[in-house]
BAVO-12933 format. One record per residue: residue in three letters; x, y, z of N, C-alpha, C, O in turn. Coordinates in steps of 0.02 Angstrom, whole numbers, plus 50000, padded with zeros to 5 digits. Example, Ala and Ser with C-alpha at 12.3 -4.5 7.8 and 13.67 -1.06 7.14 Angstrom:
{node "ala", {50660, 49716, 50390}, {50615, 49775, 50390}, {50660, 49835, 50390}, {50712, 49834, 50423}} {node "ser", {50642, 49888, 50354}, {50684, 49947, 50357}, {50645, 50002, 50394}, {50670, 50057, 50402}} 
***
This chain:
{node "met", {51864, 48866, 47599}, {51876, 48826, 47648}, {51943, 48790, 47648}, {51970, 48768, 47598}} {node "ala", {51968, 48785, 47716}, {52031, 48763, 47710}, {52030, 48692, 47767}, {51988, 48692, 47812}} {node "ala", {52075, 48640, 47758}, {52069, 48591, 47817}, {52117, 48626, 47858}, {52155, 48668, 47833}} {node "arg", {52120, 48607, 47938}, {52165, 48637, 47976}, {52230, 48629, 47964}, {52265, 48667, 47998}} {node "ser", {52267, 48584, 47918}, {52320, 48606, 47893}, {52324, 48561, 47825}, {52275, 48532, 47801}} {node "gly", {52392, 48561, 47797}, {52390, 48532, 47728}, {52356, 48569, 47669}, {52340, 48628, 47677}} {node "ala", {52347, 48543, 47621}, {52321, 48585, 47566}, {52255, 48616, 47571}, {52206, 48585, 47590}} {node "arg", {52252, 48678, 47553}, {52178, 48719, 47537}, {52125, 48680, 47497}, {52147, 48655, 47445}} {node "leu", {52069, 48672, 47510}, {52027, 48645, 47465}, {52019, 48674, 47400}, {52011, 48638, 47351}} {node "asp", {52022, 48741, 47395}, {52029, 48772, 47323}, {52087, 48745, 47278}, {52079, 48733, 47218}} {node "asp", {52148, 48736, 47311}, {52200, 48698, 47266}, {52195, 48629, 47259}, {52227, 48603, 47214}} {node "val", {52157, 48593, 47298}, {52130, 48522, 47276}, {52094, 48520, 47224}, {52110, 48486, 47175}} {node "ile", {52039, 48555, 47226}, {51983, 48565, 47167}, {52020, 48582, 47109}, {52006, 48552, 47057}} {node "glu", {52075, 48633, 47109}, {52104, 48649, 47046}, {52142, 48583, 47027}, {52131, 48559, 46972}} {node "arg", {52185, 48551, 47072}, {52220, 48487, 47051}, {52170, 48424, 47026}, {52188, 48382, 46985}} {node "tyr", {52116, 48427, 47053}, {52060, 48372, 47026}, {52031, 48399, 46962}, {52015, 48356, 46921}} {node "his", {52022, 48459, 46946}, {52011, 48476, 46882}, {52064, 48461, 46833}, {52049, 48422, 46788}} {node "arg", {52118, 48482, 46833}, {52182, 48455, 46808}, {52181, 48384, 46791}, {52193, 48362, 46734}} {node "gly", {52167, 48348, 46845}, {52165, 48279, 46841}, {52115, 48258, 46796}, {52129, 48214, 46755}} {node "leu", {52053, 48288, 46799}, {52002, 48260, 46745}, {52019, 48274, 46678}, {51999, 48237, 46633}} {node "ala", {52062, 48335, 46663}, {52091, 48340, 46594}, {52132, 48282, 46568}, {52132, 48265, 46509}} {node "ala", {52169, 48252, 46617}, {52211, 48180, 46611}, {52166, 48136, 46591}, {52174, 48106, 46537}} {node "phe", {52104, 48124, 46637}, {52060, 48070, 46631}, {52041, 48072, 46564}, {52038, 48017, 46537}} {node "met", {52024, 48135, 46522}, {51994, 48132, 46461}, {52045, 48113, 46405}, {52028, 48114, 46346}} {node "lys", {52103, 48097, 46424}, {52164, 48065, 46378}, {52172, 47995, 46394}, {52214, 47960, 46366}} {node "gly", {52121, 47970, 46449}, {52137, 47894, 46459}, {52180, 47890, 46526}, {52183, 47834, 46552}} {node "asp", {52207, 47930, 46552}, {52251, 47926, 46615}, {52209, 47941, 46675}, {52184, 47997, 46681}} {node "his", {52199, 47894, 46721}, {52160, 47913, 46776}, {52201, 47917, 46847}, {52178, 47926, 46903}} {node "glu", {52263, 47909, 46830}, {52316, 47913, 46897}, {52304, 47988, 46928}, {52301, 47993, 46989}} {node "pro", {52298, 48038, 46892}, {52299, 48102, 46920}, {52241, 48115, 46962}, {52248, 48154, 47009}} {node "val", {52176, 48085, 46951}, {52132, 48086, 46988}, {52131, 48032, 47050}, {52111, 48043, 47107}} {node "lys", {52151, 47982, 47027}, {52160, 47929, 47091}, {52183, 47944, 47151}, {52159, 47927, 47205}} {node "ile", {52250, 47989, 47133}, {52281, 48009, 47200}, {52251, 48049, 47238}, {52271, 48054, 47296}} {node "leu", {52199, 48083, 47218}, {52149, 48131, 47257}, {52098, 48107, 47294}, {52065, 48142, 47333}} {node "phe", {52083, 48028, 47283}, {52039, 48003, 47307}, {52042, 47965, 47378}, {52087, 47924, 47383}} {node "ser", {52009, 47972, 47422}, {52014, 47937, 47495}, {52033, 47857, 47479}, {52011, 47825, 47431}} {node "glu", {52079, 47833, 47530}, {52091, 47769, 47536}, {52057, 47735, 47591}, {52079, 47684, 47618}} {node "gln", {51997, 47767, 47607}, {51956, 47741, 47654}, {51911, 47685, 47633}, {51901, 47682, 47573}} {node "asp", {51880, 47639, 47673}, {51838, 47583, 47638}, {51773, 47621, 47618}, {51739, 47597, 47573}} {node "asp", {51755, 47677, 47647}, {51685, 47705, 47624}, {51690, 47744, 47557}, {51637, 47765, 47534}} {node "val", {51741, 47755, 47527}, {51757, 47802, 47465}, {51703, 47758, 47411}, {51700, 47698, 47403}} {node "thr", {51671, 47803, 47384}, {51624, 47776, 47328}, {51628, 47824, 47251}, {51651, 47881, 47243}} {node "leu", {51603, 47788, 47213}, {51612, 47821, 47153}, {51550, 47799, 47089}, {51549, 47742, 47066}} {node "gly", {51515, 47838, 47073}, {51461, 47832, 47019}, {51468, 47868, 46954}, {51461, 47929, 46951}} {node "asn", {51485, 47827, 46897}, {51504, 47853, 46843}, {51453, 47832, 46780}, {51415, 47784, 46786}} {node "pro", {51456, 47868, 46728}, {51409, 47857, 46675}, {51412, 47785, 46645}, {51370, 47769, 46603}} {node "phe", {51469, 47732, 46671}, {51470, 47681, 46629}, {51445, 47623, 46671}, {51456, 47568, 46645}} {node "gly", {51417, 47621, 46724}, {51399, 47570, 46780}, {51370, 47597, 46832}, {51347, 47654, 46839}} {node "pro", {51373, 47539, 46880}, {51326, 47557, 46944}, {51399, 47587, 46990}, {51456, 47596, 46970}} {node "phe", {51372, 47597, 47052}, {51409, 47633, 47109}, {51475, 47576, 47124}, {51475, 47515, 47122}} {node "ala", {51522, 47615, 47137}, {51579, 47561, 47160}, {51598, 47592, 47230}, {51599, 47653, 47241}} {node "arg", {51613, 47539, 47282}, {51630, 47549, 47344}, {51690, 47519, 47361}, {51704, 47463, 47340}} {node "gly", {51739, 47562, 47409}, {51805, 47536, 47422}, {51858, 47551, 47383}, {51845, 47564, 47324}} {node "leu", {51905, 47552, 47397}, {51961, 47587, 47353}, {51974, 47541, 47290}, {51980, 47566, 47234}} {node "thr", {51979, 47467, 47302}, {51998, 47426, 47255}, {51953, 47439, 47196}, {51973, 47460, 47141}} {node "asp", {51873, 47421, 47217}, {51822, 47438, 47172}, {51826, 47505, 47142}, {51815, 47509, 47081}} {node "val", {51839, 47557, 47174}, {51847, 47632, 47152}, {51890, 47635, 47093}, {51870, 47655, 47038}} {node "val", {51943, 47617, 47105}, {52010, 47619, 47062}, {52002, 47580, 47002}, {52027, 47602, 46950}} {node "asp", {51966, 47517, 47002}, {51957, 47474, 46945}, {51900, 47504, 46895}, {51901, 47499, 46834}} {node "thr", {51850, 47538, 46935}, {51800, 47573, 46900}, {51828, 47628, 46857}, {51821, 47633, 46796}} {node "met", {51857, 47667, 46895}, {51902, 47726, 46869}, {51945, 47709, 46810}, {51940, 47748, 46763}} {node "ala", {51987, 47656, 46803}, {52023, 47640, 46761}, {51984, 47620, 46699}, {52003, 47640, 46644}} {node "arg", {51929, 47580, 46706}, {51895, 47551, 46653}, {51859, 47624, 46612}, {51855, 47633, 46551}} {node "ala", {51839, 47661, 46655}, {51807, 47724, 46633}, {51856, 47768, 46587}, {51837, 47788, 46532}} {node "ala", {51913, 47780, 46610}, {51964, 47812, 46585}, {51986, 47782, 46522}, {52006, 47820, 46478}} {node "ala", {51986, 47715, 46512}, {51999, 47690, 46444}, {51960, 47698, 46387}, {51974, 47682, 46329}} {node "his", {51896, 47733, 46416}, {51843, 47734, 46355}, {51869, 47813, 46326}, {51846, 47828, 46271}} {node "tyr", {51901, 47847, 46350}, {51924, 47918, 46330}, {52002, 47921, 46291}, {52049, 47882, 46304}} {node "arg", {52004, 47956, 46259}, {52076, 47981, 46220}, {52069, 48054, 46184}, {52017, 48080, 46164}} {node "asp", {52132, 48078, 46181}, {52153, 48130, 46149}, {52098, 48188, 46174}, {52074, 48222, 46129}} {node "gly", {52079, 48201, 46236}, {52032, 48238, 46254}, {52058, 48296, 46299}, {52119, 48302, 46303}} {node "glu", {52017, 48339, 46334}, {52040, 48388, 46377}, {51976, 48420, 46411}, {51922, 48413, 46384}} {node "ala", {51981, 48452, 46466}, {51929, 48475, 46501}, {51925, 48557, 46473}, {51973, 48596, 46473}} {node "val", {51867, 48571, 46451}, {51861, 48622, 46436}, {51833, 48693, 46486}, {51845, 48753, 46479}} {node "gly", {51797, 48662, 46531}, {51778, 48709, 46589}, {51736, 48672, 46640}, {51713, 48616, 46628}} {node "phe", {51727, 48705, 46695}, {51683, 48686, 46749}, {51638, 48745, 46784}, {51662, 48796, 46808}} {node "asp", {51575, 48728, 46784}, {51529, 48780, 46806}, {51510, 48755, 46877}, {51487, 48700, 46889}} {node "arg", {51520, 48799, 46919}, {51510, 48783, 46987}, {51431, 48802, 47003}, {51411, 48860, 47000}} {node "ile", {51395, 48751, 47018}, {51314, 48765, 47036}, {51318, 48784, 47102}, {51292, 48838, 47118}} {node "ala", {51353, 48739, 47156}, {51347, 48761, 47228}, {51401, 48732, 47263}, {51439, 48694, 47232}} {node "thr", {51408, 48743, 47318}, {51461, 48730, 47372}, {51423, 48722, 47428}, {51380, 48764, 47442}} {node "tyr", {51435, 48670, 47467}, {51403, 48654, 47529}, {51461, 48628, 47583}, {51511, 48600, 47562}} {node "gly", {51452, 48639, 47643}, {51501, 48609, 47696}, {51531, 48645, 47750}, {51509, 48698, 47773}} {node "asn", {51591, 48610, 47775}, {51617, 48646, 47834}, {51692, 48626, 47839}, {51721, 48609, 47787}} {node "asp", {51717, 48626, 47883}, {51793, 48616, 47897}, {51807, 48551, 47886}, {51863, 48531, 47870}} {node "glu", {51752, 48510, 47894}, {51785, 48427, 47881}, {51746, 48394, 47816}, {51766, 48342, 47791}} {node "leu", {51702, 48420, 47797}, {51661, 48387, 47727}, {51633, 48440, 47689}, {51601, 48485, 47717}} {node "val", {51642, 48438, 47626}, {51625, 48489, 47573}, {51603, 48459, 47516}, {51640, 48419, 47489}} {node "cys", {51536, 48472, 47487}, {51512, 48442, 47429}, {51511, 48519, 47375}, {51495, 48576, 47390}} {node "ile", {51531, 48495, 47315}, {51528, 48542, 47269}, {51490, 48493, 47198}, {51500, 48436, 47177}} {node "val", {51447, 48547, 47176}, {51390, 48521, 47120}, {51415, 48564, 47062}, {51409, 48625, 47063}} {node "glu", {51442, 48534, 47016}, {51466, 48560, 46943}, {51449, 48531, 46889}, {51435, 48471, 46883}} {node "met", {51448, 48582, 46836}, {51435, 48545, 46771}, {51508, 48545, 46734}, {51541, 48595, 46720}} {node "glu", {51525, 48484, 46723}, {51602, 48481, 46692}, {51584, 48473, 46616}, {51545, 48433, 46591}} {node "arg", {51621, 48522, 46586}, {51632, 48533, 46510}, {51681, 48501, 46484}, {51737, 48523, 46498}} {node "leu", {51678, 48448, 46442}, {51740, 48409, 46420}, {51733, 48397, 46340}, {51683, 48408, 46306}} {node "arg", {51797, 48373, 46317}, {51790, 48362, 46247}, {51844, 48294, 46247}, {51898, 48296, 46278}} {node "ser", {51824, 48242, 46213}, {51875, 48186, 46200}, {51843, 48132, 46157}, {51782, 48134, 46151}} {node "lys", {51878, 48084, 46127}, {51865, 48038, 46082}, {51838, 47986, 46132}, {51874, 47966, 46177}} {node "val", {51774, 47965, 46124}, {51740, 47907, 46163}, {51726, 47858, 46119}, {51697, 47867, 46066}} {node "gly", {51754, 47782, 46146}, {51750, 47733, 46100}, {51780, 47740, 46022}, {51837, 47761, 46011}} {node "gly", {51744, 47724, 45982}, {51763, 47737, 45918}, {51754, 47798, 45882}, {51769, 47807, 45823}} {node "his", {51723, 47849, 45930}, {51696, 47911, 45887}, {51756, 47964, 45891}, {51802, 47961, 45932}} {node "asp", {51749, 48009, 45848}, {51794, 48078, 45829}, {51786, 48110, 45892}, {51742, 48095, 45933}} {node "leu", {51834, 48161, 45900}, {51838, 48208, 45955}, {51775, 48247, 45961}, {51760, 48288, 45917}} {node "ala", {51738, 48236, 46011}, {51661, 48287, 46020}, {51652, 48300, 46087}, {51678, 48269, 46134}} {node "pro", {51608, 48352, 46091}, {51605, 48376, 46167}, {51559, 48349, 46201}, {51507, 48331, 46175}} {node "leu", {51573, 48340, 46273}, {51523, 48309, 46316}, {51515, 48340, 46380}, {51563, 48372, 46402}} {node "ser", {51461, 48335, 46414}, {51454, 48367, 46472}, {51430, 48325, 46535}, {51396, 48276, 46519}} {node "leu", {51437, 48330, 46587}, {51435, 48289, 46641}, {51394, 48331, 46695}, {51409, 48391, 46698}} {node "arg", {51349, 48310, 46735}, {51331, 48342, 46799}, {51350, 48299, 46855}, {51330, 48241, 46864}} {node "val", {51398, 48338, 46898}, {51430, 48308, 46941}, {51428, 48327, 47014}, {51435, 48387, 47025}} {node "thr", {51419, 48288, 47067}, {51415, 48296, 47137}, {51489, 48258, 47156}, {51507, 48201, 47140}} {node "thr", {51524, 48306, 47193}, {51597, 48283, 47220}, {51598, 48298, 47288}, {51589, 48357, 47306}} {node "val", {51608, 48246, 47335}, {51620, 48268, 47410}, {51693, 48254, 47427}, {51729, 48207, 47410}} {node "phe", {51706, 48305, 47462}, {51778, 48302, 47483}, {51778, 48293, 47561}, {51730, 48318, 47592}} {node "arg", {51817, 48267, 47589}, {51826, 48250, 47663}, {51899, 48274, 47687}, {51951, 48261, 47657}} {node "ser", {51897, 48304, 47735}, {51969, 48310, 47778}, {51995, 48259, 47799}, {51963, 48232, 47844}} {node "glu", {52049, 48230, 47780}, {52065, 48170, 47807}, {52145, 48170, 47823}, {52184, 48160, 47776}} {node "glu", {52170, 48180, 47883}, {52237, 48180, 47913}, {52268, 48254, 47888}, {52328, 48257, 47877}} {node "gly", {52229, 48310, 47882}, {52244, 48364, 47865}, {52241, 48389, 47791}, {52251, 48447, 47774}} {node "asp", {52228, 48343, 47753}, {52229, 48343, 47682}, {52154, 48337, 47648}, {52120, 48294, 47678}} {node "trp", {52123, 48367, 47597}, {52062, 48353, 47572}, {52060, 48294, 47521}, {52101, 48295, 47475}} {node "lys", {52018, 48248, 47525}, {52016, 48200, 47475}, {51945, 48191, 47459}, {51899, 48208, 47496}} {node "val", {51935, 48159, 47393}, {51881, 48150, 47371}, {51854, 48082, 47400}, {51886, 48029, 47399}} {node "val", {51791, 48090, 47426}, {51772, 48028, 47462}, {51708, 47998, 47422}, {51688, 47941, 47435}} {node "his", {51675, 48038, 47372}, {51633, 48023, 47326}, {51621, 48058, 47278}, {51630, 48119, 47280}} {node "arg", {51594, 48022, 47216}, {51591, 48073, 47156}, {51541, 48035, 47118}, {51546, 47975, 47105}} {node "his", {51490, 48075, 47101}, {51434, 48036, 47052}, {51436, 48090, 46982}, {51434, 48151, 46989}} {node "ala", {51440, 48064, 46931}, {51430, 48092, 46862}, {51393, 48065, 46829}, {51394, 48003, 46829}} {node "asp", {51349, 48098, 46791}, {51300, 48062, 46730}, {51306, 48120, 46676}, {51336, 48174, 46681}} {node "pro", {51270, 48093, 46622}, {51263, 48146, 46563}, {51193, 48181, 46571}, {51181, 48217, 46523}} {node "ile", {51159, 48180, 46604}, {51090, 48222, 46618}, {51102, 48292, 46623}, {51117, 48317, 46677}} {node "thr", {51096, 48321, 46576}, {51116, 48401, 46582}, {51055, 48437, 46545}, {51060, 48498, 46538}} {node "glu", {51002, 48409, 46522}, {50942, 48446, 46482}, {50891, 48400, 46521}, {50898, 48346, 46550}} {node "arg", {50836, 48444, 46510}, {50765, 48408, 46535}, {50756, 48350, 46498}, {50781, 48345, 46441}} {node "arg", {50719, 48300, 46527}, {50697, 48240, 46493}, {50627, 48217, 46509}, {50600, 48238, 46561}} {node "pro", {50598, 48181, 46473}, {50532, 48163, 46479}, {50520, 48128, 46563}, {50567, 48116, 46601}} {node "ala", {50459, 48120, 46577}, {50459, 48077, 46637}, {50471, 48007, 46627}, {50497, 47973, 46672}} {node "glu", {50452, 47978, 46565}, {50477, 47906, 46548}, {50546, 47889, 46543}, {50565, 47830, 46542}} {node "ser", {50587, 47940, 46540}, {50652, 47924, 46529}, {50688, 47896, 46596}, {50746, 47877, 46591}} {node "val", {50658, 47894, 46650}, {50677, 47854, 46715}, {50656, 47781, 46718}, {50674, 47746, 46765}} {node "leu", {50618, 47758, 46671}, {50590, 47690, 46651}, {50641, 47655, 46630}, {50683, 47679, 46593}} {node "glu", {50642, 47588, 46654}, {50706, 47539, 46626}, {50674, 47505, 46557}, {50613, 47498, 46551}} {node "pro", {50720, 47488, 46509}, {50698, 47471, 46450}, {50669, 47398, 46456}, {50644, 47370, 46406}} 
***
């Protein structure tokens, strides 16, 4: 799918994936530039509640990236793509490797939903939700401790 003008969505997704490789090294900037600057931009990551609005999203993104170092993106498994010329949602499994906190380099996987919106002819990330739930869990796992 392509926006009416500007970057093709496939190219933006490729840049996004490269940005996530930098994210695993602690650098959020390559991903940040792909996010919408509209007030309705949202981000849900494994480290806290949803963020809304550019300032909150960028702050949340920077804090999340600070947890990673010396990492890389290993691969992206596309589960589904939905959308039209204005709004596209991709569902993926991200396969990553990084040092997280005080731990050695280790593999990690995230299930991710990313929504791209055509804004002034370019595709921007308007929503991302990522969490580490990649295997079946017991029903009780949804209960708060």
